[in-house]
C-alpha positions in Angstrom: 198.8 245.3 178.4 200.4 242.1 177.6 199.2 238.6 179.0 200.8 237.2 182.1 201.6 233.4 180.5 202.2 230.4 182.9 203.1 227.7 181.2 203.9 224.0 182.9 206.6 221.9 181.5 208.4 224.6 179.7 212.5 223.5 179.5 212.2 221.2 176.6 209.4 220.3 173.9 206.3 221.8 173.1 205.8 223.6 176.4 209.9 225.2 175.2 208.4 226.2 172.1 205.5 227.2 173.4 207.3 229.6 175.8 209.4 230.7 173.0 206.7 231.7 170.9 204.7 233.8 172.9 207.2 235.5 174.5 208.4 236.7 170.8 204.6 237.4 170.1 205.4 239.8 173.1 203.0 238.4 175.8 204.9 238.6 179.1 206.1 234.6 179.7 206.7 232.6 182.9 207.9 228.6 181.5 208.3 226.1 185.2 210.5 223.1 185.2 211.2 220.4 187.9 214.8 221.3 187.4 216.4 224.2 189.3 215.5 227.6 187.5 219.4 228.2 187.1 220.2 225.9 184.7 217.8 227.5 182.3 218.6 230.9 182.7 219.9 231.4 179.3 216.0 231.1 178.1 214.4 234.4 177.0 211.6 234.2 178.8 211.0 234.0 182.8 212.0 230.8 184.6 210.8 229.3 187.6 210.9 225.9 189.1 208.0 224.1 190.1 207.1 220.3 190.1 203.4 219.5 189.5 203.1 217.1 192.0 204.2 218.9 195.1 201.3 221.8 195.8 203.9 223.8 197.9 206.5 224.0 194.9 203.0 225.2 193.2 201.5 227.8 195.5 205.3 228.9 195.3 205.8 229.4 191.7 202.5 231.2 191.5 203.1 233.6 194.3 205.7 234.6 192.4 203.9 235.4 189.0 201.2 237.3 191.3 203.5 239.0 193.5 206.0 240.7 190.2 202.6 241.0 187.6 199.6 241.2 189.8 197.6 238.8 187.7 198.2 235.6 185.9 195.9 235.9 182.3 196.2 232.2 180.6 197.9 229.1 182.4 198.9 226.1 179.9 199.3 223.1 181.5 201.5 221.4 179.6 204.0 219.3 182.0 203.8 215.1 181.6 205.5 212.0 181.4 205.4 209.4 179.1 205.8 205.5 179.2 207.6 203.4 176.9 205.1 201.0 175.1 203.9 198.0 176.9 201.3 195.9 177.7 198.6 197.2 180.5 199.5 194.5 183.0 203.2 195.2 182.8 202.6 198.5 184.7 201.9 198.0 188.4 199.2 200.0 190.4 202.6 202.1 192.2 203.3 203.3 188.4 199.9 203.7 186.9 199.6 206.1 189.9 202.8 207.4 189.1 201.6 208.5 185.5 198.5 209.9 186.8 199.9 211.9 189.6 201.7 214.0 186.9 199.6 213.9 183.9 196.2 214.4 185.3 196.4 215.1 189.0 199.2 217.7 188.5 197.1 219.4 186.1 194.3 219.3 188.5 196.6 220.8 191.3 197.8 223.6 188.9 194.5 224.2 187.9 192.8 224.5 191.6 195.5 226.9 192.3 195.3 229.3 190.1 191.5 229.7 189.5 191.3 231.6 192.6 193.0 234.2 191.2 191.8 234.5 187.9 187.8 234.3 189.4 189.1 237.3 191.6 190.6 239.3 188.4 186.9 238.1 186.6 189.1 236.6 183.2 191.3 234.0 182.5 192.3 231.2 180.4 193.2 227.7 180.8 194.7 225.8 178.3 195.4 222.4 179.0 197.7 219.8 176.4 196.0 217.0 175.6 196.6 214.4 173.0 195.1 212.4 169.9 195.0 209.6 172.1 192.6 211.9 174.4 190.4 210.0 171.7 192.1 206.9 170.2 192.6 204.6 171.7 196.4 203.3 172.1 197.3 199.5 172.2 200.3 199.0 173.9 200.2 202.6 175.2 196.7 202.4 177.6 197.8 204.6 180.8 198.8 207.3 178.9 195.7 207.8 176.6 193.6 207.0 180.2 195.3 210.2 181.2 194.7 211.9 178.6 191.1 211.3 178.4 190.7 212.2 181.6 192.0 215.3 181.0 189.6 215.6 177.9 186.3 215.1 179.7 187.6 217.0 182.8 188.5 220.3 180.5 184.9 220.0 179.1 183.5 219.9 182.6 185.3 222.5 183.9 184.8 224.7 181.1 181.4 224.8 181.9 181.6 225.4 185.6 184.1 228.6 185.1 182.4 230.3 181.5 180.3 232.4 184.1 183.4 233.4 185.9 184.8 235.0 183.0 187.5 231.9 182.7 187.6 230.0 179.9 188.8 226.3 179.3 190.5 224.7 176.0 191.9 221.4 175.5 194.9 221.2 172.6 195.1 218.1 170.9 198.5 217.3 169.3 199.6 213.9 167.1 203.3 213.0 167.6 205.3 215.9 167.9 209.3 215.8 166.7 210.4 216.6 170.8 213.4 213.9 172.8 209.9 212.2 173.9 211.5 208.8 173.1 214.5 209.5 174.9 213.0 210.5 178.3 210.5 207.4 178.5 209.4 205.3 181.5 209.8 201.7 181.1 207.2 198.8 182.1 207.8 197.9 185.7 207.1 194.6 185.6 207.8 193.3 182.1 206.6 190.1 180.6 208.4 187.7 178.6 205.5 187.4 176.6 205.5 190.7 175.2 209.0 190.8 174.3 209.2 191.4 170.9 205.7 193.6 170.3 207.0 196.0 173.0 210.3 196.2 171.1 208.2 196.5 167.4 205.8 199.2 169.1 208.5 201.0 170.0 210.1 201.1 167.1 207.0 202.6 165.4 206.7 204.9 168.2 210.2 206.2 167.8 209.8 206.6 163.6 206.7 208.5 163.8 207.5 210.6 166.1 211.1 211.7 164.0 208.7 212.7 160.9 206.2 214.4 162.6 205.3 217.6 163.2 207.2 220.3 164.6 206.1 221.8 168.1 206.3 225.4 167.2 202.9 223.9 165.1 201.5 223.2 169.0 203.1 226.7 169.9 200.9 228.5 166.8 197.8 226.9 167.8 197.9 228.0 171.3 198.7 231.6 170.1 195.7 231.1 168.2 193.4 230.2 171.1 195.1 232.9 173.0 194.3 235.3 170.8 190.8 234.6 170.0 187.6 236.3 171.6 185.6 233.3 172.1 187.9 230.0 172.6 186.0 226.4 171.9 186.9 223.6 174.0 188.5 221.8 171.7 191.5 222.0 169.2 193.3 219.7 167.2 196.8 221.2 166.2 198.6 219.6 163.1 197.5 217.8 160.1 198.0 214.5 161.6 195.7 215.0 164.5 193.2 216.6 162.2 193.2 213.7 159.9 193.1 211.5 162.8 189.9 213.5 164.3 188.4 213.2 161.4 189.0 209.6 161.0 187.7 209.1 164.6 184.7 211.0 164.0 183.3 210.0 160.3 185.1 206.4 160.3 182.5 203.3 161.0 184.1 201.9 164.1 184.9 198.6 162.7 187.0 200.5 159.7 188.5 202.4 163.1 189.6 199.5 164.6 191.1 197.8 161.6 192.9 201.2 160.9 194.1 201.3 164.6 195.6 197.6 164.1 197.3 197.8 160.7 198.9 201.0 161.7 200.5 199.4 164.8 201.3 196.3 162.5 199.2 194.3 165.7 
């Protein structure tokens, strides 16, 4: 029986690549997007409208899948927003809450609504899309990195809690991927002139990094491998850059890592 997969944020980037790849592999795929599903009717998999910041929207989408398929075997939490490079003090608390509401609390809402169904099935898998920024700091990207750090800690704890119920939780850690991320960035809402030059420099570095980074299909392939394994781990990197950064973070002296970050970002 084909596994039933629900993916948030499947209209572009990693989410779209993953939905297409899993569909081609023979899985039953339901993607979601905040946009109207009718605007995405040309995709080969099922597409539902879902806003991860709205519990009613989440409940409707999940019930739709349960009614149609009778189960959800895999939940992939991919939906998220990103900020343009900016100093931490350039975002209001309201803006900080906005990114956490989507990137972290949206993921929590999805899990809380799906876990009861998986528990009733006696099996299930949750895959949360994290980032190398979940273990590395990102100057001028503090709040995005903070959401990814939060996902790491939450996911590890949740995996321990659910394992005895037949449910496993994993995090996928990609580095930058070659998507339209850099054209969908939210700007800081209280910019400070002192940071104008460094902010512009960091945006150029980010754009260059994205343009030469891995295709999102690399992440999709890793996700399929995790779904197909009998003994999923808690954390996986995706792509050569992410693997290299993981090794540097693990084995490099902290002082050397600090200089590496400063040099890479030309600070």
